[in-house]
Phi, psi and omega in degrees: 000332182302324180283339181280317188263128171281321181195164167238112181237152184258142174235112178272137173250172188287068179188196179271012183262137177233130175259133177245130184237137176256136182234158179292139175296322182290333177207095186299351178276352184261106178284138180240349180201159180210137173230136177242111180251137178241129173275104182277128181284163177297125180238021180299328184280348179243022178058034177085357178277151176301143176289167177299323177298318177297321178298320177295317180300318183297321177297321177294321178296315177302316179296317180301312180294322181296323178293337184253013182299142180242174178295329178295322176301310182299319177299317178298315179298327175290330187271337187286143175280107187294327180291315179298315181298319174299314179296321180297310183298320178296315179296316178298315181298316182298311182292317179300319176300314182294315183290315184281331180054035178086355183291149174293146177197175166256126186248121176276103181286324187201138173223121183224132174231131180303141186302327180289350183236016178282159179067031178236009178091005183289310181301318179296320176298316178293324177295315184298331180303305180292323179298318181294320178295318178296319178296318177303324182265358178070033179238165184279163171250144180226144173203162169251124187260153165278163177294330178290320182278342184310313179301323174302312182294320179296320178297340183254020171093006178279144176234144179292129178249333181195167176247131176274124179250119182245119186284135174235106181073201182274330189245351192239137179231131175271132179245124178232144181283135167265125189236149179231154174227123174287150180295141175279151178285127178282134180258000000 
């Protein structure tokens, strides 16, 4: 993998969210993977709901993202099933709230590796960044997995805590695992 990746670099946006991008060693301008980790603050005093400060942060992030919208973003928004997307976000939020019970954690919002570069350790490298930070701080990691990604997460110590059920239409429900990883002891 060392010859494949030029770097894993972090891009902080005005919030607790950090994006990590993996690029080709042969051409560092070619991204091959992306992980978005969020350091979720302790919400035990707000029953798992975002604090007023976090809500302000979220508004800043939305404004930041809006300023950087591309045609690809617009194309995605036109193509997405808005009802499914709304149901998905609500289901994710509900299960995350139930599982975390307001505890602080590192939340893997997104992990993507380009299909031409999968099974080369890039996903694991991007996963390890957040796991290492969580271990250093002694907090858990949380994610909602696809069924395709589930084995990678299980190999790295994540366990299914609950199932996220996303309603699609009247008769069909998509079930995805919500997974947690306890912090490893730092030596």
